[in-house]
C-alpha positions as CSV (number, residue, x, y, z in Angstrom):
1,M,36.3,-25.2,-68.2
2,D,38.1,-22.0,-69.2
3,S,34.8,-20.2,-69.4
4,L,33.9,-21.3,-65.8
5,V,37.3,-20.1,-64.5
6,L,36.8,-16.8,-66.3
7,E,33.3,-16.4,-64.8
8,Y,34.6,-17.2,-61.3
9,R,37.3,-14.6,-61.7
10,D,34.9,-12.0,-63.0
11,P,35.2,-8.9,-60.7
12,L,31.4,-8.3,-60.8
13,F,30.8,-11.8,-59.4
14,G,33.3,-11.2,-56.6
15,I,31.5,-7.9,-55.6
16,I,28.2,-9.7,-55.6
17,V,29.5,-12.4,-53.3
18,F,31.2,-9.8,-51.0
19,F,28.0,-7.8,-50.6
20,T,26.0,-10.9,-50.1
21,L,28.3,-12.0,-47.2
22,I,28.0,-8.5,-45.7
23,F,24.3,-8.6,-45.9
24,I,24.1,-12.1,-44.3
25,I,26.5,-11.0,-41.5
26,S,24.5,-7.7,-40.9
27,F,21.2,-9.6,-40.9
28,L,22.5,-12.1,-38.4
29,T,24.0,-9.3,-36.2
30,Y,20.8,-7.3,-36.4
31,S,18.6,-10.3,-35.6
32,F,20.7,-11.2,-32.6
33,S,20.6,-7.6,-31.2
34,L,16.9,-7.6,-31.9
35,Y,16.5,-10.8,-29.9
36,K,18.6,-9.4,-27.0
37,E,16.5,-6.2,-27.0
38,K,13.3,-8.2,-27.1
39,K,14.4,-10.3,-24.2
40,A,15.5,-7.3,-22.2
41,R,12.1,-5.6,-22.8
42,K,10.3,-8.8,-21.8
43,D,12.2,-8.9,-18.5
44,Y,11.6,-5.1,-18.0
45,R,7.8,-5.6,-18.8
46,K,7.8,-8.5,-16.3
47,L,9.2,-6.2,-13.6
48,L,6.6,-3.5,-14.5
49,R,3.8,-6.0,-14.3
50,R,5.0,-6.9,-10.9
51,F,5.0,-3.2,-10.0
52,E,1.5,-2.6,-11.3
53,I,0.1,-5.3,-9.0
54,G,2.1,-4.0,-6.1
55,K,4.7,-6.8,-5.9
56,L,7.9,-5.0,-7.0
57,K,10.5,-5.6,-4.3
58,E,13.0,-3.1,-3.0
59,E,15.9,-4.9,-4.7
60,D,14.1,-4.7,-8.0
61,Y,14.5,-1.0,-8.0
62,V,18.3,-1.4,-7.5
63,H,18.2,-4.0,-10.3
64,L,16.5,-1.6,-12.6
65,Y,18.9,1.2,-11.7
66,K,22.2,-0.9,-12.0
67,T,21.4,-3.5,-14.6
68,Y,19.1,-1.7,-17.0
69,N,20.7,1.7,-16.5
70,L,17.2,3.2,-15.9
71,P,17.7,6.9,-15.2
72,F,17.7,7.8,-11.5
73,D,14.7,10.2,-12.0
74,S,12.7,7.4,-13.6
75,I,13.4,5.1,-10.6
76,I,12.3,7.9,-8.2
77,L,9.1,8.4,-10.3
78,L,8.3,4.7,-10.0
79,A,9.0,4.6,-6.3
80,S,7.0,7.7,-5.6
81,T,3.9,6.0,-7.0
82,F,3.7,4.2,-3.7
83,V,3.5,7.5,-1.9
84,H,0.6,8.7,-4.2
85,K,-1.2,5.4,-3.5
86,G,-0.7,5.9,0.3
87,N,1.6,3.0,0.7
88,Y,4.1,4.9,2.7
89,T,5.8,1.9,4.3
90,K,6.7,0.5,0.9
91,A,8.0,3.8,-0.4
92,I,10.2,4.3,2.7
93,S,11.7,0.8,2.2
94,V,12.5,1.6,-1.4
95,Y,14.2,4.9,-0.5
96,L,16.2,3.3,2.3
97,T,17.3,0.5,-0.1
98,L,18.3,2.9,-2.8
99,L,20.3,5.0,-0.3
100,E,22.6,2.1,0.2
101,H,23.6,2.1,-3.4
102,V,23.5,5.7,-4.5
103,T,26.9,7.5,-3.9
104,D,26.3,10.8,-5.8
105,R,25.8,13.6,-3.1
106,V,23.1,15.4,-5.0
107,K,21.1,12.2,-5.6
108,K,21.6,11.1,-2.0
109,E,20.3,14.5,-0.8
110,E,17.2,14.1,-3.1
111,L,16.6,10.6,-1.7
112,L,16.9,11.9,1.9
113,E,14.3,14.7,1.1
114,L,11.9,12.1,-0.3
115,L,12.4,9.8,2.7
116,G,11.9,12.7,5.1
117,S,8.8,13.9,3.4
118,T,7.4,10.4,3.3
119,Y,8.0,10.0,7.0
120,F,6.2,13.3,7.4
121,K,3.2,12.2,5.4
122,S,2.9,8.9,7.2
123,G,2.9,10.7,10.6
124,F,6.4,9.7,11.8
125,M,7.3,13.2,12.8
126,Q,10.3,12.4,14.9
127,R,11.9,10.3,12.2
128,A,11.2,12.9,9.6
129,K,12.8,15.5,11.9
130,E,16.0,13.3,12.2
131,I,16.2,13.0,8.4
132,F,15.9,16.7,7.7
133,L,18.4,17.5,10.5
134,R,20.8,15.1,8.8
135,I,20.3,16.9,5.4
136,L,21.0,20.2,7.1
137,K,24.3,19.0,8.5
138,F,25.9,18.8,5.0
139,S,23.5,21.3,3.3
140,P,22.6,24.0,5.9
141,R,21.0,26.3,3.2
142,N,18.5,23.6,2.0
143,I,15.3,25.7,2.2
144,N,13.0,22.7,1.5
145,A,14.5,20.9,4.5
146,L,14.2,24.0,6.7
147,N,10.5,24.5,5.8
148,Y,9.7,20.9,6.6
149,L,11.6,21.2,9.9
150,L,9.6,24.3,10.8
151,I,6.3,22.5,10.2
152,I,7.5,19.4,12.0
153,N,8.5,21.4,15.1
154,E,5.1,23.1,15.0
155,K,3.3,19.8,14.9
156,L,5.5,18.4,17.8
157,K,4.7,21.6,19.7
158,D,8.4,22.4,20.0
159,Y,7.9,26.1,19.5
160,Q,11.4,27.0,20.7
161,S,13.0,24.8,17.9
162,A,10.4,26.3,15.5
163,Q,11.6,29.8,16.3
164,E,15.2,28.7,15.8
165,T,14.3,27.3,12.4
166,I,12.6,30.6,11.5
167,E,15.8,32.4,12.3
168,C,17.7,30.1,9.9
169,L,15.1,30.7,7.2
170,E,15.6,34.5,7.7
171,E,19.3,34.1,7.3
172,V,18.9,32.4,3.9
173,G,16.6,35.2,2.7
174,V,13.2,33.6,3.0
175,D,10.2,35.9,3.8
176,I,9.1,34.4,7.0
177,K,7.2,37.2,8.6
178,K,3.8,35.4,8.6
179,D,5.4,32.2,10.0
180,K,7.0,34.2,12.8
181,I,3.6,35.8,13.8
182,Y,1.9,32.4,13.6
183,I,4.5,30.6,15.7
184,D,4.6,33.5,18.3
185,T,0.8,33.2,18.6
186,L,1.0,29.4,19.1
187,T,3.7,29.8,21.6
188,I,1.5,32.1,23.7
189,I,-1.6,29.9,23.4
190,N,0.3,26.8,24.4
191,D,2.3,28.4,27.3
192,P,1.6,26.1,30.2
193,I,2.4,28.7,32.9
194,E,0.7,31.9,31.7
195,S,-2.8,32.6,32.9
196,F,-5.7,32.8,30.4
197,E,-6.2,36.5,31.2
198,K,-2.5,37.3,30.4
199,K,-2.7,35.2,27.3
200,S,-5.8,37.0,26.2
201,E,-4.1,40.4,26.5
202,K,-1.0,39.3,24.7
203,L,-3.0,37.7,21.9
204,Y,-5.1,40.8,21.6
205,E,-2.0,42.9,21.0
206,I,-0.9,40.5,18.3
207,F,-4.3,40.7,16.7
208,K,-4.4,44.5,16.6
209,E,-1.2,44.5,14.6
210,N,-2.0,41.3,12.5
211,P,-5.7,40.9,11.8
212,E,-5.0,37.9,9.6
213,I,-4.2,35.8,12.7
214,Q,-7.7,36.4,14.1
215,R,-9.1,32.9,13.7
216,L,-6.5,31.3,16.0
217,I,-7.1,34.0,18.6
218,V,-10.9,33.8,18.4
219,Q,-10.8,30.0,18.8
220,F,-8.7,30.6,22.0
221,Y,-11.2,33.2,23.3
222,L,-14.2,31.0,22.6
223,Q,-12.6,28.1,24.5
224,Y,-11.0,29.9,27.4
225,N,-12.2,33.5,27.7
226,K,-15.7,34.0,26.3
227,K,-16.1,37.2,28.3
228,F,-13.2,38.8,26.5
229,F,-14.5,37.7,23.2
230,W,-17.9,39.2,23.6
231,E,-16.4,42.5,24.9
232,H,-14.4,42.8,21.7
233,L,-17.0,41.3,19.4
234,N,-17.3,44.0,16.8
235,E,-13.5,44.0,16.1
236,F,-13.6,40.6,14.3
237,D,-14.5,39.8,10.7
238,F,-17.2,37.2,11.1
239,K,-17.5,36.6,7.3
240,K,-14.3,34.5,7.9
241,L,-15.6,32.9,11.1
242,I,-19.1,31.8,10.1
243,D,-18.4,28.1,10.9
244,L,-17.1,28.9,14.4
245,M,-20.1,31.0,15.3
246,W,-22.6,28.5,13.7
247,Y,-21.5,25.7,16.0
248,L,-21.4,27.7,19.2
249,N,-23.6,26.3,22.0
250,F,-26.8,28.2,22.6
251,D,-25.9,28.8,26.2
252,D,-22.6,30.5,25.2
253,L,-24.3,33.2,23.1
254,D,-24.8,36.8,24.2
255,F,-27.9,37.8,22.3
256,D,-27.6,41.5,23.3
257,K,-24.3,41.7,21.6
258,I,-25.4,39.6,18.6
259,S,-28.4,41.9,18.0
260,Q,-25.9,44.7,17.4
261,N,-23.9,42.8,14.9
262,K,-25.4,42.5,11.4
263,I,-23.7,39.3,10.2
264,L,-24.3,37.4,13.5
265,N,-27.9,38.6,13.7
266,E,-28.5,37.2,10.2
267,L,-26.6,34.0,11.0
268,Y,-28.6,33.2,14.2
269,N,-31.9,34.0,12.5
270,A,-30.9,31.5,9.8
271,K,-30.0,29.0,12.4
272,G,-33.4,29.5,14.1
273,Y,-32.2,30.9,17.4
274,L,-33.7,34.4,16.6
275,K,-36.7,35.6,14.7
276,T,-36.0,39.3,14.4
277,I,-35.6,39.7,10.6
278,K,-37.2,38.3,7.5
279,H,-34.5,38.6,5.0
280,S,-30.7,38.5,4.6
281,N,-28.3,39.7,2.0
282,D,-26.6,36.4,2.2
283,F,-28.4,34.0,-0.2
284,V,-28.1,30.9,2.0
285,F,-29.1,32.7,5.2
286,D,-32.1,34.2,3.3
287,I,-33.3,30.8,2.3
288,L,-32.9,29.4,5.8
289,I,-34.8,32.4,7.3
290,A,-37.6,31.8,4.9
291,L,-37.7,28.1,5.7
292,N,-37.7,28.8,9.4
293,N,-40.8,31.0,8.9
294,H,-42.5,28.5,6.7
295,E,-45.7,26.9,8.2
296,H,-44.2,23.4,7.7
297,K,-40.7,23.0,8.9
298,I,-38.3,21.9,6.1
299,P,-35.1,20.3,7.4
300,A,-32.2,22.3,6.1
301,T,-28.9,23.5,7.5
302,I,-25.5,24.8,6.4
303,D,-22.5,22.7,5.4
304,F,-19.0,24.2,5.3
305,E,-16.0,23.7,3.1
306,F,-12.6,25.4,3.1
307,M,-10.7,26.5,0.0
308,C,-7.0,27.4,0.1
309,S,-6.3,30.8,-1.5
310,S,-2.8,29.6,-2.3
311,C,-3.3,26.1,-4.0
312,K,-7.1,26.3,-4.5
313,Q,-7.6,22.9,-3.0
314,I,-10.9,22.3,-1.1
315,H,-10.9,20.7,2.3
316,P,-13.9,19.5,4.5
317,I,-12.4,20.8,7.8
318,F,-10.4,23.8,8.8
319,D,-6.7,23.6,9.5
320,S,-4.3,26.4,10.3
321,R,-2.0,25.1,7.6
322,C,-3.3,23.9,4.3
323,P,-2.9,20.1,4.3
324,H,-1.9,20.2,0.6
325,C,0.5,23.1,0.3
326,H,1.2,23.9,4.0
327,S,0.5,27.6,3.6
328,I,-0.5,29.3,6.8
329,L,-4.1,30.5,7.4
330,T,-5.0,30.4,3.7
331,L,-8.2,28.4,4.1
332,N,-11.3,30.5,3.5
333,V,-14.7,29.3,4.7
334,K,-17.5,28.7,2.2
335,H,-21.1,27.8,3.3
336,N,-23.7,25.9,1.4
337,L,-27.3,24.9,1.9
338,V,-27.8,21.2,2.5
339,K,-30.5,18.9,3.7
340,S,-30.4,18.5,7.5
341,L,-29.9,14.8,8.6
342,N,-28.8,14.9,12.2
343,E,-29.6,18.5,13.1
344,T,-32.9,20.3,13.4
345,N,-32.9,24.1,13.6
346,Q,-33.7,25.2,17.1
347,S,-35.8,28.3,17.7
348,L,-36.8,30.4,20.6
349,Q,-40.5,29.9,21.4
């Protein structure tokens, strides 16, 4: 009996019991926390699975933000996936819902920018304009909002407001010279009162000082004042206008003028309208000229694509602003030889 009492009172035995209890308590605490974390991850994965199949609701984003303390940037990244998938309506709903719960001014401004840009991408220009004007009320030096507002006013053909926006951008130190020339040109072209002759003269003055604007001006001449265009033919750089000239109607061509212009002479020989040369320095033109002179007609034509010199994106049709980066007049025309499906080369017999 005494030996048992002594053994129980042995300090070493007490230490072993103490550490055993600590181990058991720690193990139970760790197991419980592991269980809670596993349950939380399961709930989180459940939400993500709903997201992956496109069923995540607007309130789920708020739930992730408030309950799981998911960082604001991560929430925005998840929501922006809808934009990349082209589901603009869903993205707009998410941004609007988050706006009701976000109080931080910086985060609210970021959300408004995302909302405005999504309205812009989805084609709701007036709504986008209202959002960016709202941003500028409490952040008048927001360059991103000003840039969007400039593009929106341009698309809405509100050139007066566009010029006012340019003035604001100048005040905050943005180099806006090219935008100013561009908007001034569009203002003249779309003036409902000025005659075509007056417009032609004004546009010509702009072109002499700013050759980079030539495409807009040539398009105007070809549509409204062909006589003026042919009179000033040799002042234009047709390497940048090949697609415009390729698609001109046969009856609109001045072959006397064309014969005096090397690039156009080669172009219309390649198209089959002329047979005055046998070779061209342009590889595609040279092949088409050879095909036109071949005994058996081989259906071939030219296809065009446009590469932005700013973002390097390629687009199938020309736009004054790059659809991707919104840079002005940065799309350069590229022409390639393709099999003709709907078009046969016409030739003068």
